[in-house]
SEVOVO-892152 format. One record per residue (C-alpha): residue number from 1; residue in three letters; y negated, x negated, z negated. Coordinates in steps of 0.02 Angstrom, whole numbers, plus 32768, in hexadecimal, padded with zeros to 4 digits. Each point is the difference from the previous one (the first is absolute). Example, Ala and Ser with C-alpha at 12.3 -4.5 7.8 and 13.67 -1.06 7.14 Angstrom:
  num  residuo     Y     X     Z
    1      ALA  80E1  7D99  7E7A
    2      SER  7F54  7FBB  8021
END
This chain:
  num  residuo     Y     X     Z
    1      MET  7F3F  7D0F  7C5A
    2      MET  7FD5  808A  8079
    3      LYS  7F93  8085  7FB1
    4      ARG  8062  809E  7FE1
    5      ARG  7FC8  8091  806B
    6      LEU  802D  80AC  7FC3
    7      LEU  7FEB  806E  809A
    8      LEU  8001  80BE  7FF4
    9      ALA  8084  8063  805B
   10      LEU  7FCA  8058  809F
   11      ALA  7FA3  80A0  7FD9
   12      MET  7F75  806E  8040
   13      GLY  7F81  7FA5  7F98
   14      PHE  8012  7F59  8058
   15      GLY  7F5E  7FA6  8024
   16      PHE  7FDB  7FCB  80B2
   17      GLY  7FDF  7F4D  8031
   18      LEU  800D  7F92  8099
   19      LEU  7FE7  7F47  8014
   20      ILE  7FC7  7FEC  80B4
   21      PRO  7F82  8046  8021
   22      THR  7FB9  8054  7F65
   23      THR  7FC8  80A0  8057
   24      ILE  8051  8071  8080
   25      ALA  7F98  8064  8079
   26      PRO  8042  80A7  803E
   27      VAL  8058  8007  80A8
   28      SER  7F88  801A  808F
   29      ALA  803F  8050  809F
   30      ALA  7F78  7FA4  8060
   31      GLU  802F  7F57  7FB6
   32      LYS  80BA  8025  800A
   33      VAL  802A  7F9F  7F62
   34      ILE  80A9  8012  7FAA
   35      ARG  8009  7FC2  7F4C
   36      PHE  80A4  7FA8  7FD8
   37      GLY  8036  7FE7  7F4B
   38      LEU  806F  7F6F  7FCB
   39      ILE  8059  7FE6  7F5B
   40      PRO  7FDE  7F57  7FB0
   41      SER  80A2  7FA4  8025
   42      GLU  7F9F  7F5C  7FFF
   43      ASP  7F4F  7FBC  7FF3
   44      ALA  7F87  807C  8051
   45      GLU  7FA8  7F87  8076
   46      LYS  80A5  7FB4  8034
   47      LEU  804A  80AC  801E
   48      ILE  7F6C  8034  806C
   49      LYS  8011  7F60  8065
   50      ASP  80BC  800F  8015
   51      SER  7FED  80B6  8035
   52      GLY  7F81  7FD3  8087
   53      PRO  807A  7FFC  8094
   54      PHE  804C  80A6  7FCB
   55      ILE  7F57  8053  7FEC
   56      ALA  7FC7  7FBD  80AA
   57      ALA  809E  8045  8051
   58      LEU  7FE9  80A8  7FAA
   59      GLU  7F4A  8008  803A
   60      LYS  8039  7FE1  80B2
   61      SER  8089  8082  7FF1
   62      LEU  7F89  8083  7FB9
   63      GLY  7F63  7FD5  805E
   64      MET  7FA8  800C  7F58
   65      LYS  7FBC  7F84  7F82
   66      VAL  8071  7FE4  7F6A
   67      GLN  7FAD  7FCB  7F5D
   68      PRO  8078  7FB5  7F7F
   69      PHE  7FED  8012  7F44
   70      VAL  8067  7FAB  7F79
   71      ALA  800E  8065  7F60
   72      ILE  7FEF  7FAD  7F56
   73      ASP  80A8  804C  7FD2
   74      TYR  807F  807C  8043
   75      SER  7FB0  8096  7FAC
   76      ALA  7F57  7FDF  8051
   77      VAL  803F  800F  80B2
   78      ILE  805D  80A1  7FD0
   79      GLU  7F62  804A  7FB6
   80      ALA  7F9F  7FCB  809B
   81      LEU  8079  8062  806D
   82      LYS  7FF5  8097  7F8E
   83      SER  7F42  7FF6  8002
   84      ASP  7FFC  7FF9  80BF
   85      LYS  7FB8  7F50  7FFD
   86      LEU  808B  7FBB  806F
   87      GLU  8054  8047  809B
   88      ILE  809B  7F92  8000
   89      ALA  8050  7F88  7F86
   90      PHE  8091  7F89  7FE5
   91      LEU  8058  8031  7F5E
   92      GLY  8094  7FC1  7F9F
   93      PRO  8093  807A  7FFA
   94      ALA  7FE3  8031  7F49
   95      ALA  7F44  8008  801B
   96      TYR  801E  807B  808F
   97      VAL  8071  806E  7F97
   98      LEU  7F86  8000  7F6E
   99      ALA  7F6F  8024  8075
  100      LYS  8058  8095  804E
  101      ASP  805F  8048  7F6C
  102      LYS  7F94  7FD9  7F69
  103      VAL  7F4F  7FE3  803A
  104      LYS  8014  8083  808A
  105      ALA  7FA7  7F97  8083
  106      GLY  801D  8053  80A8
  107      VAL  8057  7F75  805F
  108      GLU  8091  7FF4  8079
  109      PRO  806A  7F64  801F
  110      VAL  7FFE  7FD1  80B7
  111      ALA  804C  7F55  801E
  112      ARG  8057  7F6A  7FB2
  113      GLY  7FEE  7F55  804A
  114      VAL  809D  7FAB  8043
  115      MET  7FF6  7F4B  7FC6
  116      GLN  8027  7F77  807C
  117      GLU  805C  7F97  7F7E
  118      THR  807A  8088  7FCE
  119      GLY  7FFD  807B  8091
  120      LYS  7FF0  808A  7F7E
  121      SER  7F7A  8071  7FB8
  122      SER  8045  7FEB  7F50
  123      TYR  7FEA  7F78  7F7E
  124      LYS  8048  7FCA  7F58
  125      GLY  7FC0  7FE3  7F51
  126      LEU  8016  7F58  7FAC
  127      ILE  8001  7FCC  7F4A
  128      ILE  7FCB  7F4B  7FF9
  129      ALA  7FF2  7F7E  7F76
  130      ASN  7FAD  7F59  7FE8
  131      PRO  8087  7F7C  801F
  132      ALA  7FCF  7FA2  7F63
  133      THR  8041  8092  7F99
  134      PRO  80B7  801F  7FD7
  135      ILE  7FF8  80AA  8056
  136      LYS  808F  800F  807B
  137      ALA  8039  80B3  7FE3
  138      LEU  7FB1  80A4  7FCB
  139      ALA  803F  7FED  7F4E
  140      ASP  7FA1  7F5C  7FF2
  141      LEU  7F5A  805E  8011
  142      LYS  8009  803D  7F4D
  143      GLY  7F7E  7FAC  7F94
  144      LYS  7F9F  7FC4  8097
  145      THR  7F57  802D  804B
  146      PHE  8006  8070  809A
  147      ALA  7F81  8037  8084
  148      PHE  800E  80A5  805B
  149      VAL  7F86  8020  8090
  150      ASP  7FB2  80AC  7FED
  151      PRO  803C  80A3  7FB1
  152      ALA  8006  804E  80AE
  153      SER  805E  7F70  8053
  154      THR  80B0  8023  803B
  155      SER  8049  7F51  8002
  156      GLY  7F83  7FC2  7F80
  157      ASN  8021  8085  7F7B
  158      PHE  8076  8092  8023
  159      VAL  8092  7F9E  804B
  160      PRO  8006  7F79  7F79
  161      ARG  7FF0  8083  7F76
  162      TYR  8091  805F  804F
  163      VAL  8066  7F60  8006
  164      PHE  7FD5  7FD9  7F4B
  165      SER  8033  80AE  7FC7
  166      LYS  80AA  7FE9  8055
  167      ASN  8017  7F5B  7FA4
  168      ASN  7FCC  803F  7F53
  169      ILE  7F5C  7FA2  8002
  170      ASP  7F62  804D  7FB9
  171      PRO  7F6C  7F96  803B
  172      GLU  7F89  803D  7F7A
  173      LYS  807D  7FD8  7F76
  174      ASP  8068  7F72  8047
  175      PHE  7F7B  7F95  8054
  176      LYS  7F88  7F92  7FA1
  177      SER  7F70  8050  805F
  178      VAL  7FE5  806A  809C
  179      PHE  7F70  7FF2  807B
  180      TYR  7FC0  8057  809C
  181      SER  7FBA  7F7A  8073
  182      GLY  7FAF  8077  807E
  183      THR  804D  7FB6  809F
  184      HIS  80A6  7FBA  803A
  185      GLN  7FA9  7F5D  802C
  186      ALA  7FB8  7FF2  7F51
  187      THR  80AC  8016  7FB2
  188      LEU  804C  7F7F  8076
  189      ILE  7F79  7F82  7FD5
  190      ALA  800D  8023  7F45
  191      VAL  80BC  7FE1  8002
  192      LYS  7FF1  7F67  806E
  193      GLU  7F7B  7FB3  7F8F
  194      GLY  805B  802C  7F5F
  195      LYS  7F7A  8076  7FC0
  196      VAL  8089  8080  7FED
  197      GLU  80BA  7FDD  7FF9
  198      ALA  803D  8087  8077
  199      GLY  7FC4  8090  806B
  200      SER  8025  807E  8088
  201      ILE  7FC1  7FFA  80B4
  202      ALA  802A  803B  80B0
  203      ASP  8069  7F8B  806A
  204      GLU  7F7D  8011  808B
  205      VAL  7F80  7FA8  7F93
  206      TYR  807C  7F76  7FD2
  207      ASP  8030  7FE5  80B7
  208      LEU  7F4A  7FFD  8037
  209      ALA  7FD3  7F7E  7F7D
  210      ILE  8092  7F94  803D
  211      ALA  7FCA  8014  80B6
  212      ARG  7F4D  7FCF  7FD6
  213      GLY  8036  7F66  7FA1
  214      GLN  7FB5  8046  7F5F
  215      LEU  80AA  8002  7FAD
  216      LYS  809F  7F99  8009
  217      LYS  80A6  804E  7FD0
  218      PRO  8016  7F8D  7F68
  219      ASP  7F57  803D  7FBC
  220      VAL  804E  80A1  7FBD
  221      ARG  80B0  803A  7FDB
  222      ILE  803C  80A7  8047
  223      VAL  805E  8057  7F74
  224      TYR  801E  80A8  8051
  225      THR  7FF2  8050  80AD
  226      SER  7FFC  80BD  8011
  227      ASP  8050  8072  8081
  228      PRO  7F91  8028  8097
  229      ILE  7F66  806B  7FDE
  230      PRO  7FB3  806E  8088
  231      GLY  7F6A  7FA2  8044
  232      SER  7F4C  8020  7FD0
  233      PRO  7FB9  808F  8068
  234      PHE  7F62  800E  8064
  235      VAL  7FBA  80AA  7FD1
  236      VAL  7F82  8078  804D
  237      ARG  7F98  8082  7FA6
  238      THR  803D  80AF  8026
  239      ASN  7F56  8056  7FF3
  240      LEU  7FBB  7FA2  8097
  241      PRO  7FE9  8060  80A4
  242      ALA  80A8  8019  8055
  243      ASP  7FCE  7F9F  809B
  244      LEU  7FC6  7F6C  7F98
  245      GLN  80A1  8001  7F9B
  246      ALA  8065  7FFE  80A0
  247      LYS  7F98  7F71  8045
  248      LEU  8014  7F99  7F60
  249      LYS  80BC  801E  7FFB
  250      ALA  8015  7FCF  80B6
  251      GLY  7F93  7F68  7FE7
  252      LEU  8066  7FC3  7F6C
  253      MET  80A9  8022  804F
  254      GLY  7FCC  7FA7  80A0
  255      LEU  7FE0  7F59  7FAB
  256      LYS  8079  7F71  8020
  257      ASP  800C  7F42  7FFA
  258      VAL  7F69  7FED  7F8D
  259      ARG  7FE9  7FA5  7F5C
  260      PHE  7FD7  8066  7F66
  261      GLY  7FE6  7FB8  7F52
  262      LYS  809A  7FEC  7F94
  263      LEU  8071  804C  8086
  264      GLY  7FE3  7F6D  8073
  265      VAL  801C  802D  80B7
  266      VAL  8023  80B9  8019
  267      THR  8069  8010  809D
  268      SER  7FF9  80BD  8006
  269      MET  7FED  809B  7F94
  270      ASP  8089  8070  7FBA
  271      PRO  7FCD  80B4  7FE1
  272      ALA  7FEA  8029  7F47
  273      THR  8021  80A9  7FB0
  274      ASP  7FE6  8043  7F52
  275      ALA  80BC  800F  7FE5
  276      ASP  8013  7F43  801A
  277      TYR  7FB3  7FE9  7F54
  278      ASN  806F  8074  7F9C
  279      ILE  805A  7F68  7FBC
  280      VAL  7F5A  7FC3  7FBD
  281      ARG  7FE3  80AB  7FB1
  282      ASP  80A6  7FE8  7FA5
  283      LEU  7FC4  7F59  7FBB
  284      ILE  7F5D  804D  7FC4
  285      ALA  805B  8094  7FB2
  286      LEU  8076  7F8A  7FA5
  287      GLN  7F6E  7F9D  7FBB
  288      ALA  7FAE  809F  7FC1
  289      LYS  80A3  8036  7FB0
  290      LEU  8013  7F58  7FA8
  291      LYS  7F4D  8009  7FBE
  292      ALA  801C  80B0  7FBF
  293      ALA  80A2  7FCB  7FAB
  294      LYS  7FA7  7F72  7FA6
  295      LYS  7F7C  8078  7FBC
  296      ASN  8088  8071  7FBB
END
């Protein structure tokens, strides 16, 4: 059984930690190094490798070295931005909203990758189950073990909790046990291997695992598919020099036909604005309201 991980909600007191590498040197104008934070959607080394073509293209576009870092969890990359330890980052939609609204990290969304497979810069959340279980509908999840991804994950936490609330399901009361796996990949593997009976992930991660041959469709059962979610934004720190911000924004928006991690091939970039994520704010507000109601 997967060890239960009780993760704290995002707050100012978050600790800071990155997986690769373990230290981050300050930006040097002479060295022209841009530090790029990545949320842990999959294994850190694999994510760095899969992001290689994108990073190389971004370096060419900027004329600057780009140094990638994979955070140990969503909160760590947010804290790194707030602490001026990163210049740019790739955040999940909810992680962006929490970073901007709650943690008060000065960041601005710049771009969303348009995925070759869908032609869109949006994605969907999935609730999946191990096919050996009798789980075929949301109601069948009651009494079962369930893996969320991270408290700050949109498709891995906020969307499924919204769906559960609309279907009169209380995970903490109705499920046998609830876990946070840490990454979408970890949840997918846990469900596939039967370590947990069901879980929530992004469809991008599911599709990528299929494309890589790491997963076959019969390996897991898709129980629920969400409405489209605005894609994960590439963000830039707003306290950087104006000319550097402009250069980073232009560099990101100019990328096309390049592979990037869980997104697969990014054919182009759609501009991203803060207002794009108001729907995510609504999900977060609903979750806070539900928590408050339970306490009362």
